[in-house]
C-alpha positions, 0 to 999 in steps of 0.5 A, a space after each residue: 500500500 502506498 504512503 499516499 493511501 495509507 490508513 491511520 488505524 487509530 483514527 478509523 473509529 472517528 471517521 464517518 462512512 463516505 465522508 471526509 475525516 474531520 482532522 485528516 487530509 482528504 486523499 491521504 486519509 479519509 473514511 472507509 468506503 461504504 459498500 464500495 461507494 463514497 461521497 461525490 468527488 471522492 473515490 474508493 481505493 483500497 477500501 478508503 474514500 480518497 480525493 483523486 486529485 490530492 498531492 502530498 505536501 512538499 513532494 514532487 507533483 506528478 499530475 496536479 493541474 493548475 488554473 486552466 488545466 496546465 501541469 505543474 511540477 515536473 512530470 515523472 517518467 512512465 516509460 523506461 529508457 530504451 538506451 543503455 551505456 555499459 562499462 566493463 571494468 575487466 581485471 587484467 591481472 595474471 590469473 584472469 585468462 580463463 575468466 576473460 575467455 569465459 566472458 568472450 564466449 558468453 557475451 551473447 547472453 548480455 547483448 542478444 536480449 538487449 537487441 531483441 528488446 529494442 535497446 540502443 546499446 553502447 559498450 566500453 571497456 577499461 581495466 582494473 589497473 591503476 598502477 602501483 610501485 610494485 607493478 612496473 618493469 619489463 613485461 608489465 603493461 602500462 596502467 589504463 587508469 580508467 582509459 577505455 581500451 578499444 582495440 583487438 586483442 590480436 594487436 595486443 598479444 604481448 599482454 597475454 604473457 605473465 612473468 614472461 613465460 605463461 601465456 593465455 593468448 589462445 585461451 582468452 583471445 585468438 580462440 574467439 577473436 577473428 580480427 586483427 583490428 577493430 574500428 571505433 565509431 564516435 569514440 573508443 567504444 562500440 555502438 551496437 548496430 546488430 547482434 552478430 557484429 557486436 559479438 565479433 567486436 566484443 570477443 576481440 575487445 573484452 580480453 584485456 590480457 594478464 600482465 596488468 597490476 595484481 593490486 586491482 583498483 577495480 572501483 577506482 578504475 571504474 570511477 576514473 573511467 566515468 569521470 573521463 567520460 564526463 569531462 571535455 576533451 577526452 577520448 572517452 568524452 560523451 560515452 555516458 548519454 543523457 537519458 540512457 541507462 548506465 550499467 557498470 560490470 565489474 569482472 574480477 577474481 580478487 578484492 578491490 584494492 583502490 588505494 589512496 596514492 598519498 599513502 602508497 609508500 607506507 601501505 605497500 612499502 617502496 624501496 624499503 619504506 613502509 610500516 607493513 601494517 597490512 602485510 600477512 607475514 611481514 617477517 617472511 615476505 619480501 614484498 606485499 601480497 594482495 592480502 594488503 588490499 583485504 587487510 587495509 579495507 575489510 574488517 571481519 568478525 569470526 567470533 561465535 560463527 558469525 563469519 561476517 566481513 564488512 568494508 572498513 576505512 582504516 588509516 595507515 596504522 590500521 586504526 578506524 578513520 572517518 577522514 577519507 583523506 587518511 584512509 589507506 583505501 578510498 572509502 566505498 562512499 567515494 564510488 557510491 556518491 559518483 554513481 548516485 549523482 549520475 543516477 539523479 540526473 537519469 531518473 527524470 528520463 526513465 533511466 537508472 544506474 545498474 551495478 553488476 559484478 562477476 566476482 568471487 561469490 559462490 555459484 548459488 549466491 543468493 545475497 548471503 555470503 559466508 566468509 572463512 579464514 583459509 587454512 595454513 595462514 603461516 605459509 607464504 604460499 597459502 591462499 590466506 597469506 596471499 589474499 588475507 581471507 579464504 576463498 569466496 568460490 572455486 572451480 576447476 575451470 577458472 580456479 579460485 577467487 577472493 570474496 568481494 566485500 567492497 564491490 558487494 557493498 557498492 552493488 547491493 548496499 546503495 540507492 539502486 537496490 535491485 539494480 545491483 547484482 552479483 554473480 560468480 566469476 567461478 561459474 563455467 558459463 557466464 551466459 546465464 549471469 549476463 542474461 540475468 543482467 540483461 533481463 534486469 535492464 529490459 524489465 526495468 520500470 521507472 
C-alpha cells in the first residue's frame, strides 16, 4: 500500500462512512468506503474514500493541474529508457585468462536480449589497473587508469604473457577473436548496430590480457573511467548519454584494492619504506601480497560463527578513520556518491544506474555470503597469506577467487537496490549471469 493511501488505524473509529475525516487530509486519509461507494468527488481505493486529485505536501507533483488545466511540477517518467551505456571494468591481472575467455564466449547472453528488446546499446571497456610501485618493469603493461581500451586483442598479444613465460593468448583471445583490428565509431567504444557484429567486436575487445597490476583498483578504475567520460576533451568524452541507462560490470577474481596514492609508500612499502601494517607475514615476505588490499579495507568478525566481513576505512596504522583523506583505501562512499549523482540526473528520463559484478561469490549466491579464514595462514604460499581471507568460490575451470566485500557493498548496499547484482566469476558459463543482467535492464520500470 502506498504512503499516499495509507490508513491511520487509530483514527478509523472517528471517521464517518463516505465522508471526509474531520482532522485528516482528504486523499491521504479519509473514511472507509461504504459498500464500495463514497461521497461525490471522492473515490474508493483500497477500501478508503480518497480525493483523486490530492498531492502530498512538499513532494514532487506528478499530475496536479493548475488554473486552466496546465501541469505543474515536473512530470515523472512512465516509460523506461530504451538506451543503455555499459562499462566493463575487466581485471587484467595474471590469473584472469580463463575468466576473460569465459566472458568472450558468453557475451551473447548480455547483448542478444538487449537487441531483441529494442535497446540502443553502447559498450566500453577499461581495466582494473591503476598502477602501483610494485607493478612496473619489463613485461608489465602500462596502467589504463580508467582509459577505455578499444582495440583487438590480436594487436595486443604481448599482454597475454605473465612473468614472461605463461601465456593465455589462445585461451582468452585468438580462440574467439577473428580480427586483427577493430574500428571505433564516435569514440573508443562500440555502438551496437546488430547482434552478430557486436559479438565479433566484443570477443576481440573484452580480453584485456594478464600482465596488468595484481593490486586491482577495480572501483577506482571504474570511477576514473566515468569521470573521463564526463569531462571535455577526452577520448572517452560523451560515452555516458543523457537519458540512457548506465550499467557498470565489474569482472574480477580478487578484492578491490583502490588505494589512496598519498599513502602508497607506507601501505605497500617502496624501496624499503613502509610500516607493513597490512602485510600477512611481514617477517617472511619480501614484498606485499594482495592480502594488503583485504587487510587495509575489510574488517571481519569470526567470533561465535558469525563469519561476517564488512568494508572498513582504516588509516595507515590500521586504526578506524572517518577522514577519507587518511584512509589507506578510498572509502566505498567515494564510488557510491559518483554513481548516485549520475543516477539523479537519469531518473527524470526513465533511466537508472545498474551495478553488476562477476566476482568471487559462490555459484548459488543468493545475497548471503559466508566468509572463512583459509587454512595454513603461516605459509607464504597459502591462499590466506596471499589474499588475507579464504576463498569466496572455486572451480576447476577458472580456479579460485577472493570474496568481494567492497564491490558487494557498492552493488547491493546503495540507492539502486535491485539494480545491483552479483554473480560468480567461478561459474563455467557466464551466459546465464549476463542474461540475468540483461533481463534486469529490459524489465526495468521507472
